[in-house]
C-alpha positions in Angstrom: 112.5 145.7 55.4 109.2 145.0 53.7 106.8 147.7 52.8 103.4 148.1 54.5 100.5 146.9 52.3 97.4 149.0 52.9 94.2 147.1 52.5 90.6 147.1 53.7 89.3 144.5 56.2 87.6 142.8 53.2 91.0 142.4 51.4 92.6 141.0 54.6 89.8 138.5 55.2 89.9 137.5 51.5 93.7 136.7 51.8 93.2 134.8 55.1 90.4 132.7 53.5 92.7 131.9 50.6 95.5 130.8 53.0 92.9 128.7 54.9 91.7 127.0 51.7 95.2 126.3 50.5 96.2 124.8 53.9 93.1 122.8 54.6 91.9 121.7 51.1 94.5 122.1 48.4 97.7 121.1 50.2 96.3 117.9 51.8 94.8 116.9 48.5 98.1 117.3 46.7 100.0 115.5 49.4 97.5 112.6 48.9 98.0 112.7 45.1 101.8 112.6 45.6 101.5 109.6 47.9 99.2 107.8 45.4 101.7 108.6 42.6 104.6 107.3 44.6 102.7 104.0 45.2 102.6 103.5 41.4 106.4 103.1 41.4 109.0 104.4 38.9 109.0 108.1 39.6 111.2 109.0 36.6 108.4 108.1 34.2 105.5 109.1 36.4 103.7 112.1 35.0 101.1 112.2 37.9 104.0 112.4 40.4 105.8 115.2 38.5 102.5 117.2 38.0 101.6 116.8 41.7 105.1 117.9 42.8 104.9 120.9 40.5 101.4 121.9 41.9 102.7 121.4 45.5 105.5 123.9 44.7 102.9 126.4 43.3 100.8 126.1 46.4 103.8 126.5 48.7 105.0 129.6 46.7 101.5 131.1 47.0 101.4 130.4 50.7 104.7 132.2 51.1 103.5 135.1 49.1 100.3 135.4 51.1 102.2 135.1 54.4 104.3 138.1 53.4 101.3 140.1 52.3 99.4 139.4 55.5 102.5 140.0 57.6 102.9 143.5 56.1 99.1 144.2 56.0 98.0 147.5 57.3 94.2 147.4 57.6 92.7 150.7 56.7 89.1 151.8 57.2 88.6 154.3 54.3 85.5 155.7 55.9 87.6 157.2 58.6 89.9 159.1 56.2 89.6 162.6 54.9 88.6 162.5 51.2 89.0 166.2 50.2 92.2 164.9 48.4 92.6 161.6 46.7 93.7 159.0 49.2 93.4 155.3 49.9 89.7 154.3 49.6 88.7 157.5 47.7 86.4 157.2 44.8 87.5 159.6 42.0 85.5 160.8 39.0 87.8 161.8 36.2 87.2 163.4 32.9 89.4 162.2 30.0 90.3 165.5 28.5 90.8 164.0 25.0 87.5 162.2 24.7 85.4 164.1 27.3 84.5 160.6 28.7 84.0 160.3 32.5 85.5 157.4 34.4 85.2 156.5 38.0 87.8 154.6 40.1 88.2 153.7 43.7 91.7 153.3 45.1 92.1 150.0 47.0 94.8 147.6 48.1 96.7 145.5 45.5 94.9 142.3 46.5 91.5 144.0 46.1 92.0 145.6 42.7 89.5 144.7 40.0 89.6 147.2 37.1 86.3 145.8 35.7 84.6 147.0 38.9 86.5 150.3 38.8 88.8 149.2 41.7 92.4 150.1 41.1 95.4 149.3 43.2 97.1 152.2 45.1 100.3 151.0 43.5 99.0 151.2 39.9 100.5 153.9 37.6 97.2 155.9 37.6 96.5 155.8 41.3 100.1 156.8 42.2 99.6 160.0 40.0 96.1 160.6 41.5 97.1 160.5 45.2 96.9 163.9 46.8 94.9 165.5 43.9 91.8 167.6 44.6 88.7 168.4 42.6 89.5 170.6 39.7 93.1 169.5 39.4 94.4 168.4 36.0 97.0 165.8 35.4 98.8 164.2 32.6 99.1 160.5 33.6 101.8 158.4 32.1 100.0 155.0 31.7 101.0 151.8 30.0 99.0 152.8 26.9 100.7 156.2 26.7 100.0 159.7 28.1 96.5 160.6 29.1 95.2 164.0 30.3 92.5 164.0 33.0 90.6 166.5 35.1 89.6 165.5 38.6 85.8 166.1 38.7 85.0 164.7 42.1 86.8 163.1 45.1 84.6 161.4 47.6 84.2 158.4 49.9 81.5 155.9 49.1 81.1 152.4 50.4 83.3 150.1 48.3 81.6 147.2 46.5 84.2 144.5 45.9 82.2 141.9 44.0 79.4 141.7 41.5 76.2 140.3 42.9 73.8 139.3 40.2 
């Protein structure tokens, strides 16, 4: 049994758009490329054919992956959740207790994560250790780079900005 994949409406629509693009643009183009390569003859020595078949396999793999994600998608509207404790959609301000540096993260679905924008997946090591914490809580987070000590300065909901707009 597959696990539910929480995501916002934005994340769900982003995945659906990718499926649509793969099915209506990428896949037909690669099928055409395969047909053209076949027309050239001798498939054993045909690099275009082998490259196109490999790309077709990658597209099909991605479509299967997206289908599973969408099939298990659980659309969550973070604005309707309680944010007195860290939960999906919460924006969390942390103080790195070693450097006194403040960092801000928003917890989102895996397909929506973008660490450069401060969006981290609910399944990431840090988010897993933050879920359920309240303002004033301290935690030692085991992260890929080692142990880090944080204090939760603030837990709040704010509208999530998923992309940079210059």
